Biopython code that builds the backbone (N, CA, C, O; Angstrom):
import numpy as np
from Bio.PDB.StructureBuilder import StructureBuilder

atoms = [
    (1, "UNK", "N", (140.452, 129.403, 58.865)),
    (1, "UNK", "CA", (140.961, 128.459, 59.621)),
    (1, "UNK", "C", (139.984, 127.734, 60.645)),
    (1, "UNK", "O", (140.185, 126.645, 61.184)),
    (2, "UNK", "N", (138.659, 128.740, 60.829)),
    (2, "UNK", "CA", (137.729, 128.088, 61.504)),
    (2, "UNK", "C", (136.701, 127.085, 60.694)),
    (2, "UNK", "O", (135.995, 126.182, 61.144)),
    (3, "UNK", "N", (136.881, 127.612, 59.193)),
    (3, "UNK", "CA", (136.084, 126.704, 58.668)),
    (3, "UNK", "C", (136.783, 125.532, 58.181)),
    (3, "UNK", "O", (136.126, 124.549, 57.841)),
    (4, "UNK", "N", (137.922, 125.535, 58.120)),
    (4, "UNK", "CA", (138.750, 124.551, 57.889)),
    (4, "UNK", "C", (138.736, 123.309, 59.136)),
    (4, "UNK", "O", (139.097, 122.163, 58.872)),
    (5, "UNK", "N", (138.348, 123.647, 60.274)),
    (5, "UNK", "CA", (139.092, 123.041, 61.537)),
    (5, "UNK", "C", (137.157, 122.380, 61.672)),
    (5, "UNK", "O", (136.925, 121.181, 61.822)),
    (6, "UNK", "N", (136.134, 123.340, 61.586)),
    (6, "UNK", "CA", (135.142, 122.719, 61.409)),
    (6, "UNK", "C", (134.662, 122.065, 60.296)),
    (6, "UNK", "O", (133.447, 121.876, 60.243)),
    (7, "UNK", "N", (135.443, 121.635, 59.290)),
    (7, "UNK", "CA", (134.650, 121.445, 57.972)),
    (7, "UNK", "C", (133.275, 122.111, 57.593)),
    (7, "UNK", "O", (132.186, 121.540, 57.537)),
    (8, "UNK", "N", (133.497, 123.180, 57.393)),
    (8, "UNK", "CA", (132.333, 123.912, 56.822)),
    (8, "UNK", "C", (132.530, 124.750, 55.852)),
    (8, "UNK", "O", (133.752, 124.766, 55.701)),
    (9, "UNK", "N", (131.935, 125.624, 54.926)),
    (9, "UNK", "CA", (131.732, 126.387, 54.362)),
    (9, "UNK", "C", (132.354, 127.636, 54.800)),
    (9, "UNK", "O", (132.010, 128.069, 55.900)),
    (10, "UNK", "N", (133.366, 128.396, 53.995)),
    (10, "UNK", "CA", (133.538, 129.389, 55.019)),
    (10, "UNK", "C", (133.186, 130.742, 54.680)),
    (10, "UNK", "O", (133.819, 131.769, 54.928)),
    (11, "UNK", "N", (132.005, 130.592, 54.033)),
    (11, "UNK", "CA", (130.752, 131.681, 53.927)),
    (11, "UNK", "C", (129.766, 131.584, 54.893)),
    (11, "UNK", "O", (129.071, 132.527, 55.270)),
    (12, "UNK", "N", (129.708, 130.502, 55.274)),
    (12, "UNK", "CA", (129.089, 130.106, 56.429)),
    (12, "UNK", "C", (129.106, 130.571, 58.438)),
    (12, "UNK", "O", (128.354, 130.576, 59.413)),
    (13, "UNK", "N", (130.490, 130.886, 58.055)),
    (13, "UNK", "CA", (131.148, 131.130, 59.477)),
    (13, "UNK", "C", (131.180, 132.725, 59.595)),
    (13, "UNK", "O", (132.126, 133.501, 59.461)),
    (14, "UNK", "N", (129.703, 132.983, 59.921)),
    (14, "UNK", "CA", (129.404, 134.603, 60.086)),
    (14, "UNK", "C", (129.257, 134.598, 61.862)),
    (14, "UNK", "O", (128.992, 133.476, 62.295)),
    (15, "UNK", "N", (129.358, 135.405, 62.649)),
    (15, "UNK", "CA", (128.940, 135.837, 64.032)),
    (15, "UNK", "C", (127.875, 135.319, 64.442)),
    (15, "UNK", "O", (127.903, 134.636, 65.466)),
    (16, "UNK", "N", (126.643, 135.533, 63.711)),
    (16, "UNK", "CA", (125.542, 134.514, 64.134)),
    (16, "UNK", "C", (124.964, 133.282, 63.959)),
    (16, "UNK", "O", (123.818, 132.859, 64.107)),
    (17, "UNK", "N", (126.499, 132.570, 63.448)),
    (17, "UNK", "CA", (125.787, 130.994, 63.096)),
    (17, "UNK", "C", (125.748, 130.332, 64.339)),
    (17, "UNK", "O", (126.531, 130.627, 65.241)),
    (18, "UNK", "N", (124.824, 129.388, 64.455)),
    (18, "UNK", "CA", (124.874, 128.675, 65.414)),
    (18, "UNK", "C", (125.904, 127.265, 65.160)),
    (18, "UNK", "O", (125.823, 126.637, 64.104)),
    (19, "UNK", "N", (126.570, 126.990, 65.923)),
    (19, "UNK", "CA", (127.659, 125.830, 65.644)),
    (19, "UNK", "C", (126.688, 124.288, 65.005)),
    (19, "UNK", "O", (126.820, 123.548, 64.031)),
    (20, "UNK", "N", (125.876, 124.352, 65.981)),
    (20, "UNK", "CA", (125.247, 123.087, 65.891)),
    (20, "UNK", "C", (123.776, 123.108, 65.003)),
    (20, "UNK", "O", (123.406, 122.119, 64.370)),
    (21, "UNK", "N", (123.185, 124.080, 65.043)),
    (21, "UNK", "CA", (121.803, 124.120, 63.946)),
    (21, "UNK", "C", (122.146, 124.722, 62.774)),
    (21, "UNK", "O", (121.482, 124.418, 61.783)),
    (22, "UNK", "N", (123.587, 126.000, 62.595)),
    (22, "UNK", "CA", (123.293, 126.407, 61.223)),
    (22, "UNK", "C", (124.378, 125.764, 60.650)),
    (22, "UNK", "O", (124.268, 125.647, 59.430)),
    (23, "UNK", "N", (125.681, 125.180, 61.273)),
    (23, "UNK", "CA", (126.906, 124.856, 60.640)),
    (23, "UNK", "C", (126.787, 123.102, 61.050)),
    (23, "UNK", "O", (127.835, 122.581, 60.668)),
    (24, "UNK", "N", (125.945, 122.154, 61.633)),
    (24, "UNK", "CA", (126.169, 120.858, 61.626)),
    (24, "UNK", "C", (127.231, 120.377, 62.656)),
    (24, "UNK", "O", (127.576, 119.203, 62.791)),
    (25, "UNK", "N", (127.795, 121.639, 63.498)),
    (25, "UNK", "CA", (128.913, 120.765, 63.933)),
    (25, "UNK", "C", (128.620, 119.865, 65.036)),
    (25, "UNK", "O", (127.768, 120.154, 65.876)),
    (26, "UNK", "N", (129.248, 118.852, 65.066)),
    (26, "UNK", "CA", (129.042, 117.646, 66.168)),
    (26, "UNK", "C", (130.062, 117.703, 67.239)),
    (26, "UNK", "O", (131.121, 118.313, 67.093)),
    (27, "UNK", "N", (129.716, 117.020, 68.391)),
    (27, "UNK", "CA", (130.489, 117.092, 69.274)),
    (27, "UNK", "C", (132.086, 116.745, 69.357)),
    (27, "UNK", "O", (132.865, 117.262, 70.158)),
    (28, "UNK", "N", (132.333, 116.014, 68.620)),
    (28, "UNK", "CA", (133.827, 115.947, 68.253)),
    (28, "UNK", "C", (134.381, 117.133, 67.619)),
    (28, "UNK", "O", (135.493, 117.449, 68.042)),
    (29, "UNK", "N", (133.875, 117.881, 66.693)),
    (29, "UNK", "CA", (134.336, 119.372, 66.082)),
    (29, "UNK", "C", (134.280, 120.135, 67.046)),
    (29, "UNK", "O", (135.416, 120.454, 67.398)),
    (30, "UNK", "N", (133.331, 120.679, 67.772)),
    (30, "UNK", "CA", (133.028, 121.125, 69.219)),
    (30, "UNK", "C", (134.308, 121.126, 69.515)),
    (30, "UNK", "O", (135.172, 121.961, 69.247)),
    (31, "UNK", "N", (134.383, 119.889, 70.225)),
    (31, "UNK", "CA", (135.523, 119.821, 71.030)),
    (31, "UNK", "C", (137.101, 119.907, 70.179)),
    (31, "UNK", "O", (138.172, 119.857, 70.784)),
    (32, "UNK", "N", (137.013, 120.007, 69.089)),
    (32, "UNK", "CA", (138.519, 120.346, 68.860)),
    (32, "UNK", "C", (138.832, 121.800, 68.656)),
    (32, "UNK", "O", (139.960, 122.288, 68.600)),
    (33, "UNK", "N", (137.367, 122.599, 68.524)),
    (33, "UNK", "CA", (137.536, 124.014, 68.434)),
    (33, "UNK", "C", (138.169, 124.332, 69.777)),
    (33, "UNK", "O", (139.271, 124.859, 69.926)),
    (34, "UNK", "N", (137.210, 123.888, 70.881)),
    (34, "UNK", "CA", (137.315, 124.197, 72.416)),
    (34, "UNK", "C", (139.380, 124.021, 72.714)),
    (34, "UNK", "O", (139.983, 124.801, 73.451)),
    (35, "UNK", "N", (140.082, 122.841, 71.937)),
    (35, "UNK", "CA", (141.003, 122.394, 72.122)),
    (35, "UNK", "C", (142.291, 123.255, 71.220)),
    (35, "UNK", "O", (143.500, 123.339, 71.433)),
    (36, "UNK", "N", (141.686, 123.647, 70.479)),
    (36, "UNK", "CA", (142.676, 124.605, 69.600)),
    (36, "UNK", "C", (142.643, 125.827, 70.626)),
    (36, "UNK", "O", (143.672, 126.287, 71.122)),
    (37, "UNK", "N", (141.376, 126.305, 70.892)),
    (37, "UNK", "CA", (141.941, 127.970, 71.810)),
    (37, "UNK", "C", (142.405, 127.829, 73.033)),
    (37, "UNK", "O", (142.849, 128.729, 73.746)),
    (38, "UNK", "N", (142.290, 126.511, 73.331)),
    (38, "UNK", "CA", (143.154, 126.093, 74.934)),
    (38, "UNK", "C", (144.780, 125.837, 74.042)),
    (38, "UNK", "O", (145.764, 125.861, 74.781)),
    (39, "UNK", "N", (144.993, 125.645, 72.802)),
    (39, "UNK", "CA", (146.439, 125.565, 72.321)),
    (39, "UNK", "C", (146.874, 127.201, 71.988)),
    (39, "UNK", "O", (148.064, 127.505, 72.073)),
    (40, "UNK", "N", (146.311, 127.772, 71.777)),
    (40, "UNK", "CA", (146.598, 129.633, 71.705)),
    (40, "UNK", "C", (146.467, 130.133, 73.040)),
    (40, "UNK", "O", (146.743, 131.323, 73.191)),
    (41, "UNK", "N", (146.189, 129.630, 73.803)),
    (41, "UNK", "CA", (146.481, 130.087, 75.310)),
    (41, "UNK", "C", (145.119, 130.760, 75.988)),
    (41, "UNK", "O", (145.179, 131.885, 76.486)),
    (42, "UNK", "N", (144.424, 130.326, 75.979)),
    (42, "UNK", "CA", (142.823, 130.559, 76.167)),
    (42, "UNK", "C", (142.504, 129.649, 77.271)),
    (42, "UNK", "O", (142.451, 128.444, 77.025)),
    (43, "UNK", "N", (142.312, 130.027, 78.311)),
    (43, "UNK", "CA", (142.048, 128.908, 79.515)),
    (43, "UNK", "C", (140.561, 128.696, 79.291)),
    (43, "UNK", "O", (139.694, 129.559, 79.156)),
    (44, "UNK", "N", (140.440, 127.383, 79.280)),
    (44, "UNK", "CA", (138.749, 126.990, 79.456)),
    (44, "UNK", "C", (138.327, 126.524, 80.591)),
    (44, "UNK", "O", (138.831, 125.606, 81.238)),
    (45, "UNK", "N", (137.045, 127.389, 80.941)),
    (45, "UNK", "CA", (136.311, 127.419, 81.897)),
    (45, "UNK", "C", (135.151, 126.740, 81.543)),
    (45, "UNK", "O", (134.536, 127.354, 80.671)),
    (46, "UNK", "N", (134.510, 125.490, 81.963)),
    (46, "UNK", "CA", (133.587, 124.874, 81.776)),
    (46, "UNK", "C", (132.553, 125.530, 81.448)),
    (46, "UNK", "O", (132.043, 125.663, 80.335)),
    (47, "UNK", "N", (132.103, 126.136, 82.917)),
    (47, "UNK", "CA", (131.036, 127.285, 82.955)),
    (47, "UNK", "C", (130.491, 128.161, 81.788)),
    (47, "UNK", "O", (129.358, 128.358, 81.350)),
    (48, "UNK", "N", (131.842, 128.649, 81.423)),
    (48, "UNK", "CA", (131.593, 129.880, 79.993)),
    (48, "UNK", "C", (131.525, 128.873, 78.802)),
    (48, "UNK", "O", (130.788, 129.216, 77.877)),
    (49, "UNK", "N", (132.243, 127.567, 78.671)),
    (49, "UNK", "CA", (132.345, 127.433, 77.636)),
    (49, "UNK", "C", (131.429, 126.377, 77.236)),
    (49, "UNK", "O", (131.642, 125.807, 76.166)),
    (50, "UNK", "N", (130.392, 126.027, 77.992)),
    (50, "UNK", "CA", (129.666, 125.419, 77.160)),
    (50, "UNK", "C", (128.315, 126.258, 77.074)),
    (50, "UNK", "O", (127.207, 125.729, 76.995)),
    (51, "UNK", "N", (128.580, 127.856, 77.103)),
    (51, "UNK", "CA", (127.581, 128.959, 76.505)),
    (51, "UNK", "C", (128.227, 129.380, 75.293)),
    (51, "UNK", "O", (127.859, 130.436, 74.779)),
    (52, "UNK", "N", (129.171, 128.675, 74.750)),
    (52, "UNK", "CA", (129.674, 129.336, 73.617)),
    (52, "UNK", "C", (128.636, 128.448, 72.309)),
    (52, "UNK", "O", (128.917, 127.276, 72.059)),
    (53, "UNK", "N", (127.486, 129.137, 71.575)),
    (53, "UNK", "CA", (126.949, 128.726, 70.891)),
    (53, "UNK", "C", (126.854, 128.888, 69.287)),
    (53, "UNK", "O", (126.596, 128.015, 68.458)),
    (54, "UNK", "N", (127.159, 130.363, 69.075)),
    (54, "UNK", "CA", (127.403, 130.962, 67.988)),
    (54, "UNK", "C", (129.027, 130.968, 67.866)),
    (54, "UNK", "O", (129.837, 130.699, 68.753)),
    (55, "UNK", "N", (129.323, 131.428, 66.246)),
    (55, "UNK", "CA", (130.621, 131.931, 66.203)),
    (55, "UNK", "C", (131.274, 133.143, 66.657)),
    (55, "UNK", "O", (132.452, 133.490, 66.737)),
    (56, "UNK", "N", (129.875, 133.820, 66.999)),
    (56, "UNK", "CA", (130.287, 135.411, 67.603)),
    (56, "UNK", "C", (130.587, 134.793, 69.206)),
    (56, "UNK", "O", (131.548, 135.205, 69.856)),
    (57, "UNK", "N", (129.771, 133.902, 69.664)),
    (57, "UNK", "CA", (130.348, 133.680, 71.017)),
    (57, "UNK", "C", (131.466, 133.280, 71.009)),
    (57, "UNK", "O", (132.197, 134.106, 71.555)),
    (58, "UNK", "N", (132.167, 132.137, 70.552)),
    (58, "UNK", "CA", (133.578, 131.722, 70.135)),
    (58, "UNK", "C", (134.619, 132.985, 70.218)),
    (58, "UNK", "O", (135.459, 133.095, 71.110)),
    (59, "UNK", "N", (134.479, 133.686, 69.416)),
    (59, "UNK", "CA", (135.101, 135.005, 69.230)),
    (59, "UNK", "C", (135.176, 136.336, 70.376)),
    (59, "UNK", "O", (136.037, 137.214, 70.443)),
    (60, "UNK", "N", (133.971, 136.140, 71.221)),
    (60, "UNK", "CA", (134.067, 137.512, 72.308)),
    (60, "UNK", "C", (134.779, 136.325, 73.313)),
    (60, "UNK", "O", (135.719, 136.687, 74.019)),
    (61, "UNK", "N", (134.462, 135.344, 73.352)),
    (61, "UNK", "CA", (135.522, 134.214, 74.696)),
    (61, "UNK", "C", (136.650, 134.842, 73.768)),
    (61, "UNK", "O", (137.138, 135.940, 74.037)),
    (62, "UNK", "N", (136.992, 134.191, 72.806)),
    (62, "UNK", "CA", (138.673, 134.487, 72.671)),
    (62, "UNK", "C", (139.509, 135.743, 72.878)),
    (62, "UNK", "O", (140.696, 135.881, 73.175)),
    (63, "UNK", "N", (138.427, 136.715, 72.605)),
    (63, "UNK", "CA", (138.818, 137.923, 72.963)),
    (63, "UNK", "C", (138.707, 138.686, 74.309)),
    (63, "UNK", "O", (139.104, 139.825, 74.556)),
    (64, "UNK", "N", (138.139, 137.890, 75.043)),
    (64, "UNK", "CA", (138.015, 137.897, 76.462)),
    (64, "UNK", "C", (138.993, 138.058, 77.083)),
    (64, "UNK", "O", (139.494, 138.959, 77.756)),
    (65, "UNK", "N", (139.476, 136.035, 76.479)),
    (65, "UNK", "CA", (140.368, 135.672, 77.477)),
    (65, "UNK", "C", (142.047, 136.005, 77.080)),
    (65, "UNK", "O", (142.989, 135.820, 77.850)),
    (66, "UNK", "N", (142.153, 136.635, 75.433)),
    (66, "UNK", "CA", (143.219, 137.520, 75.268)),
    (66, "UNK", "C", (143.426, 138.628, 76.103)),
    (66, "UNK", "O", (144.576, 138.822, 76.496)),
    (67, "UNK", "N", (142.521, 139.401, 76.451)),
    (67, "UNK", "CA", (142.254, 140.467, 77.363)),
    (67, "UNK", "C", (143.082, 139.848, 78.372)),
    (67, "UNK", "O", (144.286, 140.096, 78.441)),
    (68, "UNK", "N", (142.278, 138.764, 79.441)),
    (68, "UNK", "CA", (143.500, 138.285, 80.434)),
    (68, "UNK", "C", (144.480, 138.316, 80.332)),
    (68, "UNK", "O", (145.326, 138.875, 81.029)),
    (69, "UNK", "N", (144.578, 137.693, 79.399)),
    (69, "UNK", "CA", (146.214, 137.200, 79.004)),
    (69, "UNK", "C", (147.044, 138.631, 78.891)),
    (69, "UNK", "O", (148.097, 138.630, 79.528)),
    (70, "UNK", "N", (146.765, 139.709, 78.260)),
    (70, "UNK", "CA", (147.477, 140.732, 78.549)),
    (70, "UNK", "C", (147.747, 141.608, 79.696)),
    (70, "UNK", "O", (148.780, 142.222, 79.965)),
    (71, "UNK", "N", (146.301, 141.533, 80.507)),
    (71, "UNK", "CA", (146.743, 141.797, 81.978)),
    (71, "UNK", "C", (147.738, 141.028, 82.784)),
    (71, "UNK", "O", (148.542, 141.697, 83.433)),
    (72, "UNK", "N", (147.792, 140.049, 82.829)),
    (72, "UNK", "CA", (148.443, 138.716, 83.326)),
    (72, "UNK", "C", (150.059, 138.979, 82.956)),
    (72, "UNK", "O", (151.053, 138.850, 83.670)),
    (73, "UNK", "N", (149.938, 139.363, 81.681)),
    (73, "UNK", "CA", (151.500, 139.373, 80.713)),
    (73, "UNK", "C", (152.095, 140.713, 81.370)),
    (73, "UNK", "O", (153.259, 140.771, 81.765)),
    (74, "UNK", "N", (151.001, 142.011, 81.467)),
    (74, "UNK", "CA", (151.625, 143.005, 81.921)),
    (74, "UNK", "C", (152.179, 143.272, 83.298)),
    (74, "UNK", "O", (153.242, 143.843, 83.544)),
    (75, "UNK", "N", (151.263, 142.754, 84.210)),
    (75, "UNK", "CA", (151.407, 142.470, 85.573)),
    (75, "UNK", "C", (152.700, 141.727, 85.781)),
    (75, "UNK", "O", (153.294, 142.064, 86.804)),
    (76, "UNK", "N", (153.191, 140.930, 85.155)),
    (76, "UNK", "CA", (154.705, 140.349, 85.280)),
    (76, "UNK", "C", (155.545, 140.817, 84.931)),
    (76, "UNK", "O", (156.579, 140.159, 85.044)),
    (77, "UNK", "N", (155.660, 142.195, 84.305)),
    (77, "UNK", "CA", (156.594, 143.153, 83.883)),
    (77, "UNK", "C", (157.162, 143.848, 85.425)),
    (77, "UNK", "O", (158.010, 144.741, 85.424)),
]
sb = StructureBuilder()
sb.init_structure("model")
sb.init_model(0)
sb.init_chain("A")
sb.init_seg("    ")
for serial, (resi, resn, name, xyz) in enumerate(atoms, 1):
    if name == "N":
        sb.init_residue(resn, " ", resi, " ")
    sb.init_atom(name, np.array(xyz, "f"), 0.0, 1.0, " ", f" {name:<3s}", serial, name[0])
structure = sb.get_structure()
Protein backbone atom coordinates (compact mmCIF):
# COMPACT_ATOMS: atom_id res chain seq x y z
CA UNK A 1 0.00 0.00 0.00
CA UNK A 2 2.68 2.50 1.01
CA UNK A 3 4.85 1.66 -1.99
CA UNK A 4 1.89 2.18 -4.33
CA UNK A 5 0.94 5.46 -2.68
CA UNK A 6 4.49 6.78 -2.89
CA UNK A 7 5.14 5.22 -6.31
CA UNK A 8 8.32 3.44 -5.23
CA UNK A 9 9.64 -0.12 -5.36
CA UNK A 10 8.16 -2.12 -2.44
CA UNK A 11 11.63 -3.52 -1.64
CA UNK A 12 12.78 0.01 -0.82
CA UNK A 13 10.08 0.57 1.80
CA UNK A 14 12.01 -0.36 4.94
CA UNK A 15 11.92 1.32 8.37
CA UNK A 16 15.22 3.14 7.91
CA UNK A 17 14.45 4.51 4.44
CA UNK A 18 14.28 8.29 4.29
CA UNK A 19 11.34 9.50 2.24
CA UNK A 20 13.25 12.24 0.41
CA UNK A 21 16.83 11.01 0.10
CA UNK A 22 16.27 7.24 -0.21
CA UNK A 23 12.85 7.02 -1.85
CA UNK A 24 12.86 10.29 -3.80
CA UNK A 25 9.46 11.26 -2.41
CA UNK A 26 8.49 14.81 -3.33
CA UNK A 27 6.24 17.14 -1.35
CA UNK A 28 3.12 16.13 -3.28
CA UNK A 29 3.58 12.43 -2.53
CA UNK A 30 4.40 13.22 1.09
CA UNK A 31 1.19 15.21 1.35
CA UNK A 32 -0.70 12.23 -0.09
CA UNK A 33 0.80 10.04 2.63
CA UNK A 34 -0.21 12.46 5.38
CA UNK A 35 -3.73 12.74 3.95
CA UNK A 36 -3.99 8.95 3.86
CA UNK A 37 -3.02 8.79 7.53
CA UNK A 38 -5.69 11.37 8.28
CA UNK A 39 -8.31 9.28 6.44
CA UNK A 40 -7.31 6.34 8.64
CA UNK A 41 -8.23 8.39 11.69
CA UNK A 42 -4.78 9.67 12.62
CA UNK A 43 -4.86 13.25 13.85
CA UNK A 44 -2.19 15.27 12.09
CA UNK A 45 -0.39 17.62 14.41
CA UNK A 46 1.90 19.78 12.30
CA UNK A 47 4.76 19.86 14.80
CA UNK A 48 4.92 16.05 14.80
CA UNK A 49 4.11 15.54 11.13
CA UNK A 50 7.13 17.62 10.14
CA UNK A 51 9.36 15.19 12.06
CA UNK A 52 8.35 12.24 9.88
CA UNK A 53 11.44 11.64 7.79
CA UNK A 54 11.64 7.86 7.50
CA UNK A 55 9.25 4.99 6.88
CA UNK A 56 9.85 3.97 10.49
CA UNK A 57 8.92 7.47 11.70
CA UNK A 58 5.62 7.27 9.82
CA UNK A 59 4.89 3.82 11.24
CA UNK A 60 5.71 4.92 14.79
CA UNK A 61 3.53 8.02 14.44
CA UNK A 62 0.67 5.91 13.09
CA UNK A 63 1.00 3.40 15.97
CA UNK A 64 1.19 6.20 18.54
CA UNK A 65 -1.99 7.78 17.21
CA UNK A 66 -3.77 4.41 17.10
CA UNK A 67 -2.97 4.07 20.80
CA UNK A 68 -4.59 7.44 21.44
CA UNK A 69 -7.63 6.38 19.41
CA UNK A 70 -7.93 3.19 21.47
CA UNK A 71 -7.75 5.16 24.71
CA UNK A 72 -10.37 7.66 23.53
CA UNK A 73 -12.68 4.85 22.43
CA UNK A 74 -12.28 3.01 25.73
CA UNK A 75 -13.05 6.18 27.67
CA UNK A 76 -16.31 6.72 25.84
CA UNK A 77 -17.76 3.32 26.76
